[in-house]
C-alpha positions as CSV (number, residue, x, y, z in Angstrom):
1,X,-181.8,62.6,169.6
2,X,-178.7,60.7,170.4
3,X,-176.7,59.4,167.3
4,X,-174.4,56.6,167.9
5,X,-171.5,55.2,166.1
6,X,-171.7,51.3,166.0
7,X,-168.5,49.6,165.1
8,X,-168.1,46.5,163.2
9,X,-167.1,43.4,165.8
10,X,-164.1,41.7,164.9
11,X,-165.6,39.0,163.9
12,X,-168.0,40.6,161.2
13,X,-166.8,40.3,157.6
14,X,-167.7,43.8,157.3
15,X,-165.2,44.6,159.6
16,X,-161.8,44.5,157.6
17,X,-163.5,46.5,154.9
18,X,-164.7,49.2,157.0
19,X,-160.8,49.4,158.6
20,X,-159.4,49.3,155.0
21,X,-161.6,52.0,153.7
22,X,-160.7,54.5,156.9
23,X,-157.2,54.1,156.7
24,X,-157.6,54.8,152.4
25,X,-159.3,58.3,153.6
26,X,-156.5,59.1,156.1
27,X,-153.9,58.6,153.5
28,X,-155.4,60.6,151.3
29,X,-156.0,63.0,153.9
30,X,-152.2,63.3,154.9
31,X,-151.5,63.8,150.7
32,X,-153.6,66.1,149.9
33,X,-152.4,68.3,153.3
34,X,-148.8,67.5,151.9
35,X,-149.9,68.9,148.4
36,X,-151.6,72.0,150.4
37,X,-148.1,72.4,151.8
38,X,-146.3,72.1,149.0
39,X,-148.2,74.3,146.4
40,X,-148.0,77.0,149.4
41,X,-144.7,76.8,149.7
42,X,-143.7,77.3,145.8
43,X,-146.7,79.8,145.4
44,X,-144.5,82.2,148.1
45,X,-142.1,84.7,146.5
46,X,-138.9,84.6,147.6
47,X,-137.8,87.0,150.2
48,X,-136.3,89.9,148.3
49,X,-132.9,91.1,149.0
50,X,-133.0,94.9,150.7
51,X,-132.6,97.5,147.8
52,X,-128.9,98.9,147.5
53,X,-128.5,102.4,147.6
54,X,-126.1,103.5,145.1
55,X,-124.9,107.1,145.7
56,X,-123.1,109.3,143.0
57,X,-120.5,111.7,144.2
58,X,-119.2,114.0,141.5
59,X,-115.8,115.0,140.9
60,X,-114.4,118.1,142.9
61,X,-114.8,121.0,140.4
62,X,-111.2,122.3,139.0
63,X,-109.7,125.2,140.9
64,X,-109.8,128.2,138.3
65,X,-107.0,129.3,136.7
66,X,-105.3,132.6,137.8
67,X,-106.3,135.6,135.4
68,X,-103.0,136.6,133.3
69,X,-101.8,139.7,134.4
70,X,-102.6,143.0,132.5
71,X,-99.6,144.0,130.7
72,X,-99.1,147.8,131.2
73,X,-97.7,149.7,128.1
74,X,-96.1,153.0,129.2
75,X,-97.7,155.7,127.8
76,X,-95.8,157.9,125.5
77,X,-94.6,161.2,126.3
78,X,-95.8,164.2,124.6
79,X,-93.2,165.1,122.4
80,X,-92.9,169.3,122.9
81,X,-94.5,171.5,120.1
82,X,-92.5,173.2,117.8
83,X,-92.7,177.0,117.5
84,X,-94.5,177.8,114.6
85,X,-92.7,180.4,112.5
86,X,-94.8,182.5,110.3
87,X,-92.0,182.9,107.2
88,X,-92.7,186.0,105.3
89,X,-93.4,186.0,101.4
90,X,-90.6,188.2,99.3
91,X,-92.8,190.1,96.9
92,X,-92.4,189.0,93.4
93,X,-90.4,191.2,91.4
94,X,-92.5,193.0,88.1
95,X,-92.3,190.7,85.1
96,X,-90.0,192.6,82.3
97,X,-91.3,193.7,79.0
98,X,-89.2,192.7,76.3
99,X,-88.8,194.8,73.3
100,X,-90.2,194.0,70.6
101,X,-87.6,192.0,67.9
102,X,-87.3,193.2,64.4
103,X,-89.0,191.3,61.7
104,X,-86.1,189.1,60.0
105,X,-85.7,190.1,56.0
106,X,-86.5,187.4,53.9
107,X,-83.8,185.8,51.8
108,X,-83.9,185.3,48.2
109,X,-84.5,182.3,46.9
110,X,-81.3,179.9,46.5
111,X,-81.4,178.2,43.0
112,X,-83.0,174.8,42.5
113,X,-80.0,172.1,41.4
114,X,-81.1,170.1,38.5
115,X,-81.6,166.2,39.6
116,X,-78.9,163.7,38.3
117,X,-80.2,161.3,35.8
118,X,-79.5,157.8,37.5
119,X,-77.0,156.4,35.8
120,X,-77.3,152.9,33.7
121,X,-76.9,149.7,35.8
122,X,-73.8,148.1,35.3
123,X,-74.2,145.0,33.7
124,X,-72.6,142.0,35.8
125,X,-69.5,140.2,34.7
126,X,-70.7,137.5,32.1
127,X,-69.4,134.4,33.3
128,X,-68.0,132.6,30.5
129,X,-68.1,128.3,30.7
130,X,-65.1,126.4,30.6
131,X,-64.7,125.4,26.8
132,X,-65.6,121.3,26.4
133,X,-62.9,119.1,26.7
134,X,-62.0,117.9,23.5
135,X,-63.1,114.8,22.1
136,X,-60.4,111.9,22.2
137,X,-58.8,110.9,19.4
138,X,-60.9,107.9,17.5
139,X,-58.1,106.4,16.8
140,X,-56.5,106.5,20.2
141,X,-60.2,105.2,21.7
142,X,-59.6,102.3,18.8
143,X,-56.7,101.6,19.9
144,X,-57.7,101.0,23.6
145,X,-60.8,99.0,22.7
146,X,-58.5,96.5,20.8
147,X,-56.6,96.1,24.2
148,X,-59.1,95.8,26.0
149,X,-61.0,93.1,23.9
150,X,-57.9,91.3,23.7
151,X,-57.5,91.2,27.5
152,X,-61.0,89.6,27.8
153,X,-60.6,87.2,25.3
154,X,-57.0,86.2,26.9
155,X,-59.0,85.7,30.0
156,X,-61.8,83.0,28.1
157,X,-61.8,79.4,29.6
158,X,-63.2,77.3,27.2
159,X,-66.1,75.3,28.5
160,X,-65.0,71.4,28.9
161,X,-68.6,70.1,27.7
162,X,-68.4,72.4,24.3
163,X,-64.6,71.2,23.9
164,X,-65.3,67.8,24.4
165,X,-68.7,68.1,22.0
166,X,-66.4,70.3,19.6
167,X,-69.0,73.1,19.5
168,X,-67.5,76.3,18.9
169,X,-70.1,79.6,18.9
170,X,-69.6,83.5,20.2
171,X,-71.4,85.7,22.9
172,X,-72.0,89.3,22.9
173,X,-71.6,91.2,25.9
174,X,-71.9,94.7,27.1
175,X,-70.5,96.5,30.2
176,X,-69.4,99.8,31.5
177,X,-65.6,100.9,32.0
178,X,-64.1,103.7,34.1
179,X,-60.3,103.9,34.7
180,X,-59.9,99.8,34.0
181,X,-63.0,98.9,36.4
182,X,-65.6,97.0,35.0
183,X,-69.5,97.2,36.0
184,X,-72.8,96.3,34.8
185,X,-72.0,93.2,32.5
186,X,-74.8,91.7,30.6
187,X,-75.3,89.4,27.7
188,X,-77.0,90.9,24.9
189,X,-76.9,87.9,22.3
190,X,-76.4,84.6,23.9
191,X,-74.5,81.5,22.3
192,X,-75.6,78.1,21.5
193,X,-74.5,76.8,24.9
194,X,-75.8,78.1,28.2
195,X,-72.0,77.3,29.2
196,X,-70.7,79.6,26.8
197,X,-72.8,82.7,28.2
198,X,-71.3,81.9,31.8
199,X,-67.4,81.6,30.3
200,X,-68.2,84.8,28.8
201,X,-69.2,86.8,31.7
202,X,-66.8,85.1,34.0
203,X,-64.0,86.5,31.5
204,X,-65.4,90.1,31.2
205,X,-64.5,90.2,35.1
206,X,-61.5,88.1,35.3
207,X,-59.9,90.1,32.7
208,X,-56.4,92.4,33.7
209,X,-57.7,95.6,31.8
210,X,-55.2,98.0,30.8
211,X,-55.6,101.7,32.2
212,X,-56.8,103.9,30.0
213,X,-54.9,106.8,28.1
214,X,-54.6,110.1,29.4
215,X,-57.6,111.3,27.1
216,X,-59.7,108.7,28.3
217,X,-58.7,108.9,32.3
218,X,-61.4,109.5,34.5
219,X,-64.2,108.9,31.8
220,X,-67.1,106.5,32.2
221,X,-67.6,104.3,28.9
222,X,-70.3,102.0,27.5
223,X,-68.6,99.0,25.7
224,X,-70.0,96.1,23.5
225,X,-68.2,93.4,22.4
226,X,-68.2,89.6,21.1
227,X,-66.3,86.8,23.0
228,X,-65.2,84.1,20.6
229,X,-65.4,80.4,21.3
230,X,-62.9,79.2,18.8
231,X,-61.2,75.4,19.2
232,X,-58.5,76.3,16.7
233,X,-57.5,79.4,18.4
234,X,-56.6,78.0,21.3
235,X,-59.4,79.7,23.4
């Protein structure tokens, strides 16, 4: 049986369609071939490089050090042996036997002296305290205190306010006195005005106190006296 392929003529309308279909199949076949070639080239492993051989070379072994030379110590010379001399021990002399000594004759007992009685203790010398100094003569003390009062009264400055008001008064003061030095001044009985108190204290501190007599020298005294403020007295 013989099969024949009849191609359409140029005037057949189906002829153009057939040629287009054939051309499309040819193009599609070429694309498939190109795709297969590309896939084959991509899938093939790249040529491997030849292996590189690395040879490790061991460093040269160090030369063994020369062993130290042994030090040869000289052998000590043997000392000559001394000849042993056997000494003969002389015989010991026989011990001497001492003659027995006569027994001592006992002496008569000596008389025992009677014990001496102890002497009574000597009493220590009694220290007699010095006698107290004699008391000063009252007349001497009163005379000196009068001079002290006069010195203080002479130092009084009459307060101007009291003078203008015509006020008079007196203030009792107390103080200590030793060799003409005044201390511990204070008011015992104040005056009618505070100005009198201040003037009395100032007069005691500013007064020219006379030196004490010999009987009162070096003795402290506590004094109490009145400071008078009188207009007719010139104070």
